[in-house]
N, C-alpha and C positions, 0 to 999 in steps of 0.2 A: 481199495480206498475207491476205486470206481465202480467195483459191484456192490458197496456200501453206497452209495449214492443212486446207484443205480434202484436200488430197493426203495430207497428215500422217495425217489420220483414216480415206481409205482404206486406208494401208497399214495402221495398226494395229488396224482392225474385224476382219482372221485373229484379232485377240486373242479377240474376243468369239467369231468362231464356231470358235475352237479350244478354247473355254473350254467350251462347248455341247456339244463333241464329247470333249471329255474326261471329261466329268460325267452326259453321257448314253448316249452310242454306245460307251464304252469300247474303241475298238479294240485289235488284239491291239499286243505291243511290238516286235514283227520290223515293221509296218505303220508304228509310231509314228516305229520307227528310219530306215527309208526316206526318209520323208517331209523327214525333223532333216535327213539328211545331203542330200538335194536342195537344199534350202534354205540349207546349211551351203555349199553349190560354189556357187550363185547369190550368197549374200553375197561370197566371198572373188571371185570374179570382180566385180563391180562394186567392191570395193576396191579391184582392184587395175588397173583403167581407167579409172575415173569420178571416185573420189579423187586414187589416187597417181599414174596417168598424164597426168588431165586436171590434174590440181594443178601437176603440174613442166612439163607444157607451158604452162598458165597464165603463169609465173613467168616462162619464158624467150622467149615474145610479147611478153607488156604489161610485164612488169616490166623485160624485156631484163639476165637473170640467165644464166649460164652454165650449162650442162647438170649441172654439179657443185653448184653453190650451190645449183639445184634441187632437185636429190636432197637438197642437206642438208636443205636447209628443209622437204621431206616427209618423210624421215625422221627428223628432230628432233619434229616435230608427230606423228608414230607412235606414237613410243616415250616423248613424253610423255603420251600420252593413254591408251598402257597402263599406265604406271607409274600412274597416278594413276586407273584402273581397277581396278588388281591390289592400291592401298593402301584405295580405298574400299571394295571388295569383303570384303576383310580384315575392316574395320571391321564392316562390317553382316551377314557372316556370323558375327561374335560375337553380337550383339544377335538372334540367330533369323532370319535374313534367307534364311540359304544354304536351308531349306525352298521358296524359291520355284525353284528346279532339282533336280530328282531325282537326279541325281550331284552333285551338289554338298551335296545336304540326306545321303546316302549317307557321305560324308566325315564332315560334320558330325558326325552319330550317332553312327561311328564313335569319331569323339573325345568324344564323350560318354560313349559304353561304354567306353573306355578311361580316364577318367575315376571311372567309378563302382566301376571293373573295379580300382583304383590299389587301394582303403580294405581291400578282400578281399586282394589280392594282400602290402598291408605284414604283414595276421595270418598269411597263410599262409608268408611267408619267414623267421618266427620259426620253423616248426616242421622240425624236422631231416630227419624222413623225405619231407615236400615236398621238401625244398629237394637234397633227393638228386637231383631228376628236373630236365631239361633244365630250364629256363625256357619255351622254346621250346614246349615236350609243354604249356603250362599253361593253353590257352583251353579245351581242352575240361573238365579240373578245375574250374576255372570254374563252367562250366555245371551242376555237382554241387552244388557247396558252398551252403551256408546256414548260418547264426549261427544260436544257439540260447545264450538268458541264461538261466541255473538260480539258484536261490538255495542258502544255503550245508544241505547237510544231505539235497539229493535224491538218490536214488538212481536214477542214472542205469541202470543195468542192474543187474542179478542174476544170481549163479551158477545156471546151470543153464537159463539163458531162451536162444532162438533168438537168434543174432547178427543185430542189423538194420540194424547202420549202424559207419561206422569216426567216430573223433572227434579232435580236435585241440585241446588247451590253449590257450589266446590267453591268457586273465587267470584269476587264482585259480590253487587246487591241489583236485588230486583224488584220494584214497583207494582205491585198489585193493588188494581184500580179499579172506578165505576165512574160513568157519568154525574158529575155533579147536576143538584137539580137547575142552576143557573145556568154556567159555563163550564167549559174544562172538564178535568176529571179531581176525583176524590180519593185520596190513599186511601186502602183499607187495612195494609199491610204493606212491612217493608223489611224483605226477607234475606238472607246473606248465608253466609258459607254452612252449610251443615244444615237448613232446612230445604222443606221439598215443597212443591205447587204442582197442582193440576188433576191431583187425585179423586175430586168431588163430583167432577163432571163423568170418568172413567167410572166411577162405583155407582153413580145414579142412571144414568143414560140420558142425560139432560142437557141443555148447551153451555157451554163457559157461563158462568154468574159472574164474572170478570174478569178485567185485561190483566195481561202481565207483559211488565216492560223493562229490557235492562237497563237500571238509572245507570250502569257503568260495562266497561269491557267486562262480560263474564264468559267464567266454565261452566258447562252444565253437565248434570251426564241423567240419559234419557234413556224413557223404557215405552216404545211403542205403544197403545191398546193393545195389541194381538197379543204381545208377548205379557202385560200386565196380566190379564184374564188370564191366561195359561197360570199364570204366577197365581193367582188368585185363588185358582182352582185347586192347585195342588199344594198350597201353602195357608193353612188356618191362620199361624201365626201372622202370615203380611195381610190378611183379611183383618183381622182383630185390631194389629196397629193402624189400619189405615181407617178402620171405622173409626177406631178410640180420636184419633187425630180430629177426623170429621167432627168428634162427640165432646171436642175441646177438653181431653182431658190427658193428651198425649205429654203434657209438662209433668206429668205424676208418673206415670212410666217409664219418661224416660229417665227420671232421676232415681227410678229403682233399676231400671239396667244399668246405668251410668255405677252406681253403687255396688255391681257386681263384679263388673269387665269394663275396663277401660276401652278408648278407641284403639292403642296399638295393642291391647293383649285380643280384643274383637279381632285387629285385621291377623294376627299372628291363628291365631283359629280358625278363622274363615282359609288361608291360606292352607294349612295342613290338612283341611278335609276338601281339597280338589284330588277329587281321586280317579274322575272319568277320561279318558281322549275319546272322540268320538274320530272315527276313521279318516272324513274329510279334516278332523285339526291334526292328525297324527300325518297325513302327506302335507299338507302345507308347513307345517311345523318342521319336520325332515327335508322337506328342498327349502326353508328357510335359513337352516345351521346347517347343512352340507356347506357349508363354507371352504375356500380356497386351499385352507388348511387341515379338511375332513381326510382328503384321500391318502396324505401322506398319515397321518393319525390312523386312518383304517385298517393302511399297509401294516404299519407298524403294530396297530392291536394282532390284525393276521397274523405277524410272525411270533408274538408272540404265545400267542396259541400253537402254532406249527412247528415252531423251531423244535422244544422239548424232546416233543415225537421223533423226530430225524436224528436229536442227536441220539436218543436211544438206539435206535433203528440202526444205526451208523456205528455205535460202541459195544452192540452185540454180535455182529456180522463176522465170520472168521471163512465158512466158506459155505458154498449153495446146499452142498449135501448136508451138513448138520445143522445150516440156519433153520430155528422156530419160526413157522408163519404166524405164529398165533398174535402178535401184536400188530404185525405189519397190516394182516387181515383188519381186527379190529378199527387201526388208524383209517384205513380206506373208509371202511362202512362207516366209522362216527364223519370224515369230511364229507362224504355225500350229502347229505340232509342240513348239513351248515351252510354250504356254498349254495344249497339249492335256494336257501330261503334267507339267506346274504343278500346273494347278486338278485333276486326279484326287491329286495330291500331298497338296495342302492339305487337302482332302475326306479324306483320310486321317487328317490331321493334329487334324480335326476343327471345320475351318469351316464355317459355312453356307455354300449356294448364291448367298443374296443377298450375302453378304459377299465371296465370292469373286466374283461379276459385277461389284460395287459396286469392288473392286481394280482389277481389268483397264477397265473401266469409265472409273474418275477417271485410267488412264494414260493412254487415248485421249485425254481432255480436257487433259491435259496434254502429251501430244506437240504438240496442235494446237497450243497457247500458244505451244512451245519453236519449231516449224516459224516460227509468226507473228514471233514475232522473230526469229528466223534472217532471214527474209526483210528486214525491217524496218533491220535492223542489218548485214547483209553482204551485200544484192545491190548496193549500189552502193560497197563499202569495197573498199581496194586491194586490189591482186593477189593483194601477200603476205600481209595481213590473212584474205582470202577460203581461201587455201587452206593456213595456216596451219590454222585454226579447222576446218577440214573436214580437217586431216592428223588433227589433236590427235581428233576424232571417231570417225575411221576407226581409229586405234591404241585406243580405247576398244574398239570394235567387233570387232576381229576378235581383241583379248585375250578378249570374249566369246567368241565363235568356238569359241578354239582351248581354253579351258580349261571351258568345259559341252556347247557342243552338238557336240564332233568326239565327244572320251569319251562322250559320254552316246550318241551315235549307234552308236561300235564297240563298249557292254556288251552294246548289246539287238539289236541287228544282225549283231554280223560280219565277215568281212571283205564281207560284200557290199555293204556302204553306201558300199565305193569306187567301184563301178557308180553307183551314185544320188548320190554326191556328184558324177561326172565328169557324169554328166545334167543336172544343176544348174548345172554350170557351162560347158555348152553351148550351153543355152538362154538362158541369163542372157547370154550372147554373141550369142546370135540378137538378143537384144532390143536389142542396141545399135546392129546394121544396119535396126530400123525406126524 
């Protein structure tokens, strides 16, 4: 039992090594991707031979099951383990555990960005001018829009001023007026929710032709001139819509648009087309959502990644002389890049180095206990029980490899990671002959 726990500690020591490298050395993403791909190949080989093949052989030779029945036990265990990992991983990600893996963190933060953008898109979906744009183009617009709240009586801009922004009315009313020939102001238009104003001066470069005053407390959405010019250059659709508005033909365009897509559907399509996450947005969202519950969720997620590996290490340990080190080496190699990337990401999220080392150190201790428990309860267990437990663990590991390690390696390493994966597979295969 003690030696089984030590074997798990040896395999998981790479977590602490990877944490040190990730926090202090900061290797390039390309190097990290190649190491991760190498570890992925090694793990796949170990899962295929040491868990799947040896498990089936154990059932055929010791439990005297047929080849098909042996395959069914192993396959059922892998499916069960993968399913448990999937469900558990989804729950932990909701609580903030996705921050433990860069690839999962990006998807998690992108979903958070979509949730936060949905509120602004709901407001924009009321605006005829904006809704005349394809919702697929809204990601660029979202980066430029910011809300403005003004009390009644506020002069938004005056006639003769240079145009500095385009406005959309979300709530309240805005009075567009010009000086009367006698005295006072003459109303040109009364704008309410869903209408826009201020675009003419931006298009022509001429001074404002009228003044805009908040008739009641108003909530506006504002796009500055600089951003408006960029959007006009990027989006012919926006230019056409604005020019159409100035030519008094917007009503016909809006009617056509509304006939094909209502506001709610437009908002949903626009949200679904938010695909990009800038580096600044990623860091900002990561710090924002690294809440008080996130460290526990990250630790639970890391345990879910690492405990199955430790159970397999413990269940297969009999003695140092007879132990096959293929799976142990594969776990060591796969843990190294995982800790490197995760530690760097958690540091960006605002976690202290002491907390990060404490998290991975706690995982090493938990892994040692899991290996000891696996050794005590599974070493002399019936062949079917051993094979089933190892297959369930293998399914969880394979689900983690396919959903986390492989996508992350390819994202940062490109097509070259295929060769690194093959190298890891071959090296692990060599270990099986030593």
